[in-house]
C-alpha positions as a Python dict, from the first residue, in 0.01 Angstrom:
ca = {
    (1, 'M'): (0, 0, 0),
    (2, 'S'): (168, -71, 288),
    (3, 'W'): (528, -142, 343),
    (4, 'Y'): (488, -545, 372),
    (5, 'R'): (247, -539, 81),
    (6, 'Y'): (485, -346, -158),
    (7, 'Y'): (771, -581, -42),
    (8, 'N'): (590, -871, -100),
    (9, 'Y'): (474, -788, -460),
    (10, 'Y'): (593, -845, -797),
    (11, 'P'): (455, -723, -1127),
    (12, 'R'): (331, -1009, -1333),
    (13, 'T'): (496, -1017, -1647),
    (14, 'R'): (423, -1220, -1983),
    (15, 'A'): (680, -1490, -2063),
    (16, 'R'): (802, -1529, -2383),
    (17, 'Q'): (705, -1864, -2577),
    (18, 'A'): (986, -2132, -2538),
    (19, 'K'): (1005, -2374, -2817),
    (20, 'G'): (1065, -2699, -2782),
    (21, 'G'): (1019, -2689, -2372),
    (22, 'I'): (973, -2967, -2153),
    (23, 'K'): (595, -2988, -2127),
    (24, 'A'): (420, -3157, -1840),
    (25, 'Q'): (186, -3457, -1859),
    (26, 'S'): (-64, -3324, -1610),
    (27, 'K'): (-268, -3104, -1815),
    (28, 'R'): (-507, -3047, -1515),
    (29, 'G'): (-536, -3089, -1145),
    (30, 'Q'): (-262, -3220, -943),
    (31, 'F'): (119, -3302, -1045),
    (32, 'G'): (227, -3677, -968),
    (33, 'Q'): (38, -3963, -888),
    (34, 'S'): (259, -4188, -682),
    (35, 'W'): (303, -4114, -271),
    (36, 'W'): (633, -4028, -317),
    (37, 'A'): (543, -3784, -599),
    (38, 'K'): (273, -3603, -386),
    (39, 'R'): (548, -3625, -125),
    (40, 'W'): (773, -3404, -302),
    (41, 'I'): (489, -3141, -393),
    (42, 'E'): (429, -3103, -53),
    (43, 'V'): (720, -2938, 47),
    (44, 'L'): (698, -2697, -267),
    (45, 'E'): (374, -2584, -143),
    (46, 'S'): (469, -2590, 187),
    (47, 'F'): (647, -2229, 138),
    (48, 'N'): (323, -2082, 99),
    (49, 'I'): (430, -1859, -193),
    (50, 'G'): (87, -1806, -316),
    (51, 'A'): (-7, -1700, -681),
    (52, 'R'): (354, -1822, -768),
    (53, 'L'): (270, -2197, -738),
    (54, 'G'): (7, -2131, -1003),
    (55, 'R'): (200, -1978, -1204),
    (56, 'G'): (467, -2235, -1155),
    (57, 'R'): (212, -2511, -1275),
    (58, 'S'): (108, -2301, -1614),
    (59, 'Y'): (503, -2251, -1664),
    (60, 'A'): (512, -2642, -1666),
    (61, 'R'): (250, -2703, -1873),
    (62, 'Q'): (292, -2453, -2162),
    (63, 'G'): (687, -2604, -2168),
    (64, 'Q'): (864, -2267, -2048),
    (65, 'V'): (1127, -2489, -1870),
    (66, 'I'): (1387, -2577, -2189),
    (67, 'A'): (1649, -2780, -1984),
    (68, 'I'): (1680, -2964, -1647),
    (69, 'D'): (1998, -3147, -1532),
    (70, 'I'): (2004, -3385, -1225),
    (71, 'E'): (2308, -3469, -1019),
    (72, 'K'): (2347, -3603, -654),
    (73, 'G'): (2231, -3330, -432),
    (74, 'R'): (2173, -3064, -701),
    (75, 'V'): (1933, -2972, -1031),
    (76, 'T'): (2019, -2710, -1232),
    (77, 'A'): (1756, -2576, -1493),
    (78, 'K'): (1669, -2277, -1746),
    (79, 'V'): (1311, -2170, -1754),
    (80, 'Q'): (1189, -1898, -2036),
    (81, 'G'): (1042, -1587, -1872),
    (82, 'S'): (957, -1237, -1992),
    (83, 'Q'): (1336, -1160, -2106),
    (84, 'R'): (1513, -1271, -2408),
    (85, 'Q'): (1778, -1508, -2188),
    (86, 'P'): (1635, -1810, -1996),
    (87, 'Y'): (1668, -1750, -1650),
    (88, 'K'): (1872, -2009, -1453),
    (89, 'V'): (1727, -2182, -1185),
    (90, 'A'): (1911, -2393, -917),
    (91, 'I'): (1778, -2647, -630),
    (92, 'K'): (2018, -2783, -401),
    (93, 'V'): (1906, -3055, -148),
    (94, 'K'): (2113, -3163, 153),
    (95, 'T'): (2266, -3500, 82),
    (96, 'L'): (2316, -3759, 357),
    (97, 'T'): (2631, -3912, 453),
    (98, 'Q'): (2777, -4189, 360),
    (99, 'T'): (2769, -4317, 718),
    (100, 'D'): (2403, -4252, 721),
    (101, 'W'): (2358, -4449, 382),
    (102, 'K'): (2509, -4735, 584),
    (103, 'K'): (2328, -4711, 894),
    (104, 'L'): (2024, -4691, 683),
    (105, 'A'): (2101, -4996, 431),
    (106, 'R'): (2201, -5192, 737),
    (107, 'L'): (1827, -5139, 865),
    (108, 'L'): (1646, -5193, 571),
    (109, 'A'): (1893, -5525, 474),
    (110, 'K'): (1706, -5672, 826),
    (111, 'Q'): (1367, -5606, 676),
    (112, 'A'): (1336, -5875, 383),
    (113, 'L'): (1011, -5674, 232),
    (114, 'F'): (1206, -5373, 182),
    (115, 'A'): (1512, -5498, 91),
    (116, 'A'): (1361, -5734, -167),
    (117, 'K'): (1150, -5428, -336),
    (118, 'L'): (1410, -5174, -351),
    (119, 'L'): (1641, -5449, -509),
    (120, 'A'): (1367, -5525, -771),
    (121, 'G'): (1368, -5152, -857),
    (122, 'E'): (1072, -5107, -637),
    (123, 'M'): (956, -4807, -353),
    (124, 'P'): (833, -4944, -64),
    (125, 'E'): (536, -4771, 85),
    (126, 'N'): (674, -4729, 463),
    (127, 'I'): (996, -4654, 337),
    (128, 'E'): (995, -4303, 526),
    (129, 'Q'): (920, -4506, 836),
    (130, 'A'): (1306, -4670, 819),
    (131, 'F'): (1436, -4350, 763),
    (132, 'Q'): (1263, -4252, 1095),
    (133, 'N'): (1391, -4551, 1249),
    (134, 'A'): (1729, -4423, 1189),
    (135, 'K'): (1664, -4072, 1267),
    (136, 'L'): (1693, -3932, 926),
    (137, 'T'): (1432, -3765, 637),
    (138, 'L'): (1379, -3941, 282),
    (139, 'F'): (1254, -3571, 164),
    (140, 'P'): (1344, -3215, 272),
    (141, 'N'): (1160, -3125, 608),
    (142, 'K'): (1330, -2764, 671),
    (143, 'R'): (1461, -2528, 506),
    (144, 'G'): (1823, -2620, 573),
    (145, 'D'): (1755, -2918, 362),
    (146, 'L'): (1648, -2756, 70),
    (147, 'Q'): (1830, -2444, -100),
    (148, 'T'): (1673, -2263, -436),
    (149, 'D'): (1755, -1989, -641),
    (150, 'C'): (1696, -1852, -946),
    (151, 'S'): (1834, -1579, -1187),
    (152, 'C'): (1491, -1359, -1205),
    (153, 'P'): (1458, -1022, -1035),
    (154, 'D'): (1136, -1168, -804),
    (155, 'W'): (1241, -1150, -422),
    (156, 'S'): (1081, -1448, -377),
    (157, 'N'): (1229, -1758, -335),
    (158, 'P'): (1109, -1983, -469),
    (159, 'C'): (949, -1801, -732),
    (160, 'K'): (719, -1920, -1041),
    (161, 'H'): (1027, -2035, -1241),
    (162, 'I'): (1146, -2293, -953),
    (163, 'A'): (826, -2360, -893),
    (164, 'A'): (798, -2497, -1236),
    (165, 'V'): (1095, -2679, -1220),
    (166, 'Y'): (961, -2829, -886),
    (167, 'Y'): (633, -2967, -1070),
    (168, 'L'): (800, -3117, -1330),
    (169, 'L'): (1034, -3322, -1083),
    (170, 'G'): (715, -3460, -934),
    (171, 'E'): (636, -3579, -1239),
    (172, 'E'): (994, -3741, -1274),
    (173, 'F'): (939, -3909, -960),
    (174, 'D'): (682, -4100, -1085),
    (175, 'R'): (862, -4218, -1366),
    (176, 'D'): (1210, -4267, -1149),
    (177, 'P'): (1134, -4336, -783),
    (178, 'F'): (1446, -4347, -693),
    (179, 'L'): (1530, -3987, -816),
    (180, 'I'): (1472, -3870, -438),
    (181, 'F'): (1790, -4109, -334),
    (182, 'R'): (2001, -3952, -606),
    (183, 'L'): (1902, -3613, -482),
    (184, 'R'): (2005, -3722, -92),
    (185, 'G'): (2351, -3824, -263),
    (186, 'M'): (2281, -4207, -315),
    (187, 'E'): (2238, -4375, -671),
    (188, 'Q'): (1988, -4673, -696),
    (189, 'K'): (2286, -4887, -802),
    (190, 'E'): (2504, -4779, -502),
    (191, 'L'): (2205, -4842, -275),
    (192, 'V'): (2163, -5191, -439),
    (193, 'N'): (2518, -5261, -348),
    (194, 'L'): (2458, -5153, 27),
    (195, 'L'): (2194, -5407, 38),
    (196, 'G'): (2363, -5656, -128),
    (197, 'G'): (2279, -5657, -464),
    (198, 'Q'): (2645, -5723, -597),
    (199, 'Q'): (2575, -6066, -497),
    (200, 'T'): (2257, -6089, -631),
    (201, 'R'): (2382, -6019, -991),
    (202, 'E'): (2653, -6235, -888),
    (203, 'D'): (2390, -6497, -869),
    (204, 'K'): (2214, -6447, -1157),
    (205, 'S'): (2534, -6446, -1362),
    (206, 'Q'): (2619, -6818, -1216),
    (207, 'S'): (2265, -6932, -1284),
    (208, 'K'): (2315, -6797, -1657),
    (209, 'K'): (2642, -7031, -1707),
    (210, 'V'): (2582, -7332, -1969),
    (211, 'L'): (2651, -7643, -1820),
    (212, 'P'): (3006, -7811, -1967),
    (213, 'E'): (2792, -8087, -2163),
    (214, 'L'): (2553, -7837, -2304),
    (215, 'A'): (2872, -7592, -2392),
    (216, 'A'): (3050, -7907, -2557),
    (217, 'E'): (2718, -8008, -2793),
    (218, 'Q'): (2695, -7634, -2893),
    (219, 'K'): (3058, -7636, -3006),
    (220, 'E'): (2994, -7910, -3217),
    (221, 'A'): (2667, -7815, -3370),
    (222, 'P'): (2723, -7473, -3441),
    (223, 'A'): (2447, -7220, -3529),
    (224, 'P'): (2425, -7155, -3924),
    (225, 'P'): (2539, -6793, -4035),
    (226, 'P'): (2225, -6520, -4011),
    (227, 'V'): (2054, -6433, -4337),
    (228, 'P'): (2193, -6116, -4474),
    (229, 'L'): (1931, -5827, -4531),
    (230, 'P'): (1890, -5757, -4902),
    (231, 'T'): (2079, -5390, -5006),
    (232, 'D'): (1795, -5349, -5258),
    (233, 'P'): (1586, -5048, -5118),
    (234, 'E'): (1267, -5232, -5257),
    (235, 'T'): (1356, -5568, -5194),
    (236, 'F'): (1430, -5464, -4836),
    (237, 'W'): (1108, -5255, -4732),
    (238, 'G'): (892, -5492, -4965),
    (239, 'W'): (1046, -5821, -4812),
    (240, 'L'): (865, -6071, -4649),
    (241, 'L'): (987, -6321, -4394),
    (242, 'T'): (908, -6680, -4497),
    (243, 'D'): (744, -6952, -4320),
    (244, 'E'): (1092, -7105, -4280),
    (245, 'V'): (1167, -6795, -4037),
    (246, 'V'): (846, -6767, -3830),
    (247, 'T'): (693, -7019, -3682),
    (248, 'G'): (437, -7087, -3450),
    (249, 'E'): (62, -6885, -3472),
    (250, 'V'): (85, -6548, -3598),
    (251, 'F'): (-172, -6306, -3399),
    (252, 'I'): (-206, -5965, -3292),
    (253, 'P'): (-62, -5890, -2944),
    (254, 'P'): (-291, -5861, -2677),
    (255, 'I'): (-150, -5560, -2539),
    (256, 'A'): (-89, -5272, -2813),
    (257, 'A'): (299, -5122, -2790),
    (258, 'A'): (396, -5370, -2525),
    (259, 'L'): (744, -5308, -2614),
    (260, 'P'): (727, -4911, -2593),
    (261, 'K'): (584, -4977, -2232),
    (262, 'R'): (839, -5176, -2146),
    (263, 'L'): (1053, -4905, -2145),
    (264, 'G'): (834, -4651, -1996),
    (265, 'N'): (761, -4296, -2052),
    (266, 'F'): (1045, -4079, -2156),
    (267, 'P'): (1208, -3839, -1910),
    (268, 'F'): (1095, -3480, -1953),
    (269, 'W'): (903, -3537, -2216),
    (270, 'R'): (876, -3254, -2509),
    (271, 'G'): (634, -3339, -2729),
    (272, 'E'): (285, -3209, -2766),
    (273, 'E'): (143, -3530, -2729),
    (274, 'N'): (189, -3828, -2470),
    (275, 'F'): (460, -4071, -2644),
    (276, 'L'): (313, -4389, -2519),
    (277, 'S'): (-55, -4296, -2591),
    (278, 'A'): (55, -4203, -2931),
    (279, 'M'): (286, -4533, -2986),
    (280, 'E'): (-75, -4776, -2882),
    (281, 'E'): (-243, -4612, -3154),
    (282, 'V'): (13, -4655, -3399),
    (283, 'Y'): (41, -5001, -3285),
    (284, 'R'): (-327, -5071, -3293),
    (285, 'K'): (-386, -4956, -3666),
    (286, 'A'): (-13, -5119, -3788),
    (287, 'S'): (-81, -5481, -3586),
    (288, 'P'): (-377, -5582, -3803),
    (289, 'V'): (-213, -5475, -4154),
    (290, 'G'): (91, -5628, -4002),
    (291, 'V'): (-57, -5970, -4012),
    (292, 'D'): (-261, -5977, -4312),
    (293, 'V'): (42, -5900, -4498),
    (294, 'F'): (242, -6181, -4353),
    (295, 'L'): (-50, -6414, -4446),
    (296, 'G'): (-68, -6257, -4768),
    (297, 'E'): (-401, -6107, -4727),
    (298, 'Q'): (-319, -5801, -4801),
    (299, 'K'): (-18, -5680, -5071),
    (300, 'F'): (265, -5459, -4892),
    (301, 'Q'): (211, -5226, -5175),
    (302, 'D'): (-159, -5168, -5141),
    (303, 'I'): (-87, -5010, -4793),
    (304, 'D'): (-234, -4658, -4761),
}
């Protein structure tokens, strides 16, 4: 084997199975659904690390990454490999200066659609163009913008352990599009403030203030004290709401698990099943039973 081939060779080893690791939601195919998640993955794949990419995907799906911590411009993680002790991974992203962010904020504020979407917590599709107009880049585009390190003996950088963390970050971009801003040195709240979000929040708080006349009426007619919950376990768990407590039509919600869906996916989920999918099934089964119990068509004690 030539020197070049030997230098690029690292024997494949079998990883120890990790317990309670972070498992990718993607079971096959590509990682990340949003355009910004795909752009992040493109950066990793541009390094041409060969088979280590495939092993990194396998590690991410098997749950070999046991911890990830994200800060401004830095990601640290622990990945269980073939050794007893997990390997330590560090990914450093070059942050933009405060001057750069202020210049960018001025350009974004001039474009009403960009500012409105960012203030609403959405990522504009052409946000990269705004960065280019400010002579900046949203995603790392050269070696100096991204530094990676792993404590494993593999000479390749990035290695499969770094790749696994990178892929999981790609999925996290789908859940939190503003993660790329944090990695570039700016929290979402800080960016919102630069775009005038502070004034927006003040306007909202002002609109919620109660008129003096209405406030006076509320003082004259205080709300009745809340009814305490039963302390007896059987009464507590078998306690049913009465018509005096619930008014209006009782029906099964058209969207299963609507409240959990508003919370969104958990960051770096460790369960075997997708959380929202599991909750949808629970809600579909529980909702009809709950309505029957409330209407008296089924007794609480008869529920299997």
